[in-house]
Residue frames as a rotation matrix with the C-alpha (Angstrom) as fourth column:
UNK 1
0.574 0.819 0.000 0.00
0.819 -0.574 0.000 0.00
0.000 0.000 -1.000 0.00
UNK 2
-0.199 -0.602 0.773 1.25
0.544 -0.724 -0.424 3.45
0.815 0.336 0.472 -0.90
UNK 3
0.132 0.182 -0.974 1.81
0.942 -0.328 0.066 5.70
-0.308 -0.927 -0.215 2.07
UNK 4
0.941 0.279 -0.191 1.79
0.232 -0.944 -0.233 9.46
-0.245 0.175 -0.954 2.11
UNK 5
0.392 -0.859 -0.330 5.57
-0.340 -0.468 0.815 9.71
-0.855 -0.208 -0.476 2.22
UNK 6
-0.588 -0.696 0.413 6.18
0.118 0.431 0.895 7.66
-0.801 0.574 -0.171 -0.90
UNK 7
0.478 0.790 0.385 3.39
0.616 0.011 -0.787 8.94
-0.626 0.614 -0.482 -3.16
UNK 8
-0.586 -0.809 -0.045 5.00
0.453 -0.373 0.810 10.24
-0.672 0.454 0.585 -6.35
UNK 9
-0.250 0.445 -0.860 3.98
-0.676 -0.716 -0.174 12.50
-0.693 0.538 0.480 -9.18
UNK 10
-0.815 -0.071 -0.576 4.13
-0.508 0.566 0.649 9.44
0.280 0.821 -0.497 -11.45
UNK 11
-0.809 0.570 -0.139 1.52
0.573 0.717 -0.397 7.72
-0.127 -0.401 -0.907 -9.26
UNK 12
-0.224 0.730 -0.645 -0.68
-0.012 -0.664 -0.748 10.79
-0.975 -0.160 0.157 -9.51
UNK 13
-0.483 0.000 -0.876 -0.25
-0.842 -0.275 0.465 10.75
-0.241 0.961 0.133 -13.29
UNK 14
-0.959 0.132 -0.251 -1.31
0.047 0.946 0.319 7.06
0.280 0.295 -0.914 -13.29
UNK 15
-0.520 0.809 -0.273 -4.40
0.561 0.083 -0.824 7.94
-0.644 -0.582 -0.497 -11.25
UNK 16
-0.138 0.440 -0.887 -5.31
-0.441 -0.830 -0.342 10.83
-0.887 0.344 0.309 -13.56
UNK 17
-0.838 -0.292 -0.460 -4.66
-0.534 0.267 0.802 8.67
-0.111 0.918 -0.380 -16.64
UNK 18
-0.786 0.587 0.195 -7.73
0.541 0.805 -0.242 6.59
-0.299 -0.085 -0.950 -15.77
UNK 19
0.070 0.915 -0.398 -9.98
0.645 -0.346 -0.682 9.59
-0.761 -0.208 -0.614 -16.36
UNK 20
-0.191 -0.189 -0.963 -8.55
-0.405 -0.879 0.253 11.70
-0.894 0.438 0.091 -19.18
UNK 21
0.798 0.580 0.164 -9.46
-0.043 0.326 -0.945 11.48
-0.601 0.747 0.285 -22.85
UNK 22
0.640 -0.682 -0.354 -5.89
-0.632 -0.206 -0.747 11.91
0.436 0.702 -0.563 -24.09
UNK 23
0.499 -0.573 -0.649 -2.92
0.544 0.791 -0.280 9.57
0.674 -0.213 0.707 -23.56
UNK 24
0.909 -0.088 -0.407 -1.31
0.334 -0.429 0.839 10.60
-0.249 -0.899 -0.361 -20.28
UNK 25
-0.021 -1.000 0.016 2.12
0.799 -0.008 0.601 10.87
-0.601 0.025 0.799 -21.91
UNK 26
-0.302 -0.026 0.953 0.78
0.775 -0.588 0.229 13.71
0.555 0.808 0.198 -24.07
UNK 27
0.751 0.616 0.240 -0.40
0.311 -0.649 0.694 15.71
0.583 -0.446 -0.679 -21.07
UNK 28
-0.353 -0.887 0.298 2.11
0.146 -0.367 -0.919 18.05
0.924 -0.281 0.259 -19.44
UNK 29
-0.474 0.093 -0.876 2.08
0.867 0.223 -0.445 18.51
0.154 -0.970 -0.186 -15.69
UNK 30
-0.822 0.125 -0.556 0.92
0.098 -0.930 -0.353 22.11
-0.562 -0.345 0.752 -16.20
UNK 31
-0.838 0.543 0.051 -1.87
0.022 -0.059 0.998 21.33
0.545 0.837 0.037 -18.69
UNK 32
-0.533 0.762 0.368 -5.40
-0.836 -0.406 -0.371 22.30
-0.133 -0.505 0.853 -17.69
UNK 33
-0.952 0.049 0.302 -7.09
0.029 0.997 -0.070 18.96
-0.305 -0.058 -0.951 -16.93
UNK 34
-0.044 0.995 -0.091 -10.57
-0.034 -0.093 -0.995 20.25
-0.998 -0.041 0.038 -17.75
UNK 35
0.144 0.018 -0.989 -9.45
-0.930 -0.339 -0.141 20.37
-0.338 0.941 -0.032 -21.38
UNK 36
-0.587 -0.465 -0.662 -8.65
-0.679 0.729 0.091 16.64
0.441 0.503 -0.744 -21.45
UNK 37
-0.214 0.655 -0.725 -11.73
-0.016 0.739 0.673 15.07
0.977 0.156 -0.148 -19.93
UNK 38
-0.756 -0.012 -0.655 -11.66
0.644 0.170 -0.746 15.84
0.120 -0.985 -0.120 -16.22
UNK 39
-0.156 0.759 0.632 -14.99
-0.025 -0.642 0.766 17.26
0.987 0.104 0.119 -15.06
UNK 40
-0.184 0.086 0.979 -16.48
-0.887 -0.444 -0.127 18.01
0.424 -0.892 0.158 -11.64
UNK 41
0.848 0.512 0.138 -17.79
-0.525 0.772 0.358 14.46
0.077 -0.376 0.923 -11.11
UNK 42
0.592 -0.711 -0.378 -14.41
0.354 0.652 -0.671 13.03
0.724 0.263 0.638 -12.01
UNK 43
-0.292 -0.712 0.638 -12.67
-0.325 -0.554 -0.767 15.47
0.900 -0.431 -0.069 -9.66
UNK 44
0.316 0.472 0.823 -14.91
-0.940 0.037 0.340 14.32
0.130 -0.881 0.455 -6.81
UNK 45
0.972 0.008 -0.234 -13.93
-0.015 1.000 -0.026 10.73
0.233 0.029 0.972 -7.60
UNK 46
0.167 -0.986 -0.014 -10.24
0.301 0.065 -0.951 11.63
0.939 0.154 0.308 -7.60
UNK 47
-0.132 -0.139 0.981 -10.63
-0.781 -0.594 -0.190 13.49
0.610 -0.792 -0.030 -4.29
UNK 48
0.748 0.489 0.448 -12.11
-0.662 0.591 0.461 10.34
-0.039 -0.642 0.766 -2.76
UNK 49
0.799 -0.516 -0.308 -9.30
0.336 0.808 -0.484 8.19
0.499 0.283 0.819 -4.14
UNK 50
-0.158 -0.888 0.431 -6.72
-0.028 -0.432 -0.901 10.58
0.987 -0.154 0.044 -2.71
UNK 51
0.160 0.293 0.943 -8.50
-0.926 -0.287 0.246 10.64
0.342 -0.912 0.226 0.65
UNK 52
0.978 0.190 -0.085 -8.33
-0.162 0.952 0.260 6.83
0.130 -0.240 0.962 0.75
UNK 53
0.342 -0.932 -0.119 -4.58
0.551 0.302 -0.778 7.24
0.761 0.201 0.617 0.40
UNK 54
0.149 -0.220 -0.964 -4.58
0.980 -0.098 0.174 9.56
-0.132 -0.971 0.201 3.41
UNK 55
-0.843 -0.459 0.282 -4.52
0.508 -0.851 0.135 12.99
0.178 0.257 0.950 1.78
UNK 56
-0.128 0.796 -0.592 -6.88
0.755 -0.309 -0.579 15.53
-0.643 -0.521 -0.561 3.35
UNK 57
-0.982 -0.186 -0.035 -7.86
0.106 -0.693 0.713 17.35
-0.157 0.696 0.701 0.17
UNK 58
-0.128 0.979 -0.158 -11.12
0.131 -0.142 -0.981 18.91
-0.983 -0.146 -0.110 -0.94
UNK 59
0.260 0.361 0.896 -12.91
0.930 0.154 -0.333 19.23
-0.258 0.920 -0.295 -4.23
UNK 60
0.977 0.148 -0.151 -12.48
0.121 -0.977 -0.174 23.01
-0.173 0.152 -0.973 -4.06
UNK 61
0.254 -0.959 -0.129 -8.71
-0.323 -0.210 0.923 22.66
-0.911 -0.193 -0.363 -3.76
UNK 62
-0.378 -0.386 0.841 -8.50
0.572 0.617 0.541 20.46
-0.728 0.685 -0.013 -6.84
UNK 63
0.473 0.666 0.577 -10.93
0.873 -0.264 -0.411 22.68
-0.121 0.697 -0.706 -8.77
UNK 64
0.828 -0.171 -0.534 -8.89
-0.048 -0.971 0.235 25.79
-0.558 -0.169 -0.812 -7.99
UNK 65
0.016 -0.897 -0.443 -5.79
-0.887 -0.217 0.408 24.40
-0.462 0.386 -0.798 -9.69
UNK 66
0.735 0.454 0.504 -6.74
-0.244 0.870 -0.428 21.58
-0.633 0.192 0.750 -12.09
UNK 67
0.422 -0.691 -0.587 -3.28
-0.723 0.134 -0.678 20.53
0.547 0.711 -0.442 -13.25
UNK 68
0.651 -0.279 -0.706 -1.19
0.424 0.905 0.033 17.53
0.630 -0.321 0.707 -12.30
UNK 69
-0.462 -0.876 0.135 1.48
0.409 -0.346 -0.844 19.85
0.787 -0.335 0.519 -10.95
UNK 70
-0.328 0.409 0.851 -1.09
-0.671 -0.735 0.095 21.79
0.665 -0.540 0.516 -8.89
UNK 71
0.747 0.655 -0.108 -2.61
-0.418 0.591 0.689 18.64
0.516 -0.470 0.716 -7.46
UNK 72
0.346 -0.690 -0.636 0.78
0.630 0.673 -0.387 17.20
0.695 -0.267 0.667 -6.60
UNK 73
-0.606 -0.521 0.601 1.71
-0.035 -0.738 -0.674 20.44
0.795 -0.430 0.428 -4.87
UNK 74
0.161 0.765 0.623 -1.47
-0.832 -0.234 0.502 20.11
0.530 -0.600 0.600 -2.79
UNK 75
0.806 0.077 -0.587 -0.61
0.109 0.955 0.275 16.50
0.582 -0.286 0.761 -1.97
UNK 76
-0.202 -0.957 -0.206 2.88
0.582 0.052 -0.812 17.50
0.788 -0.284 0.546 -0.84
UNK 77
-0.515 0.081 0.853 1.37
-0.520 -0.821 -0.236 20.28
0.681 -0.565 0.465 1.29
UNK 78
0.613 0.787 0.064 -1.07
-0.583 0.397 0.709 17.78
0.532 -0.472 0.703 2.80
UNK 79
0.453 -0.547 -0.704 1.89
0.540 0.797 -0.271 15.53
0.710 -0.257 0.656 3.68
UNK 80
-0.601 -0.744 0.291 3.67
0.262 -0.527 -0.808 18.42
0.755 -0.410 0.512 5.37
UNK 81
-0.228 0.607 0.761 0.56
-0.723 -0.629 0.286 19.59
0.653 -0.485 0.582 7.23
UNK 82
0.718 0.657 0.231 -0.30
-0.660 0.535 0.527 16.16
0.223 -0.531 0.818 8.58
UNK 83
0.134 -0.795 0.592 3.15
-0.849 0.216 0.482 14.75
-0.511 -0.567 -0.646 9.10
UNK 84
0.908 0.277 0.313 2.92
-0.089 0.860 -0.503 12.21
-0.409 0.429 0.806 6.29
């Protein structure tokens, strides 16, 4: 099982890859995910998957910065805030 301290950007990309309409290797970390198939329902699903991994994130946080880089930054901040 992945713990907070060893969750990588590549693992986040793998998670996002399940939901986008483009091949994940064509999506840059700074690309706007709403342009490649991520919608509000999908974001709620991703929030739940991240919460199961121990990250205290909200839909609003993900919606405010819908990029892989932005989400990974939030994950890293969650690790720091909660000692993960």
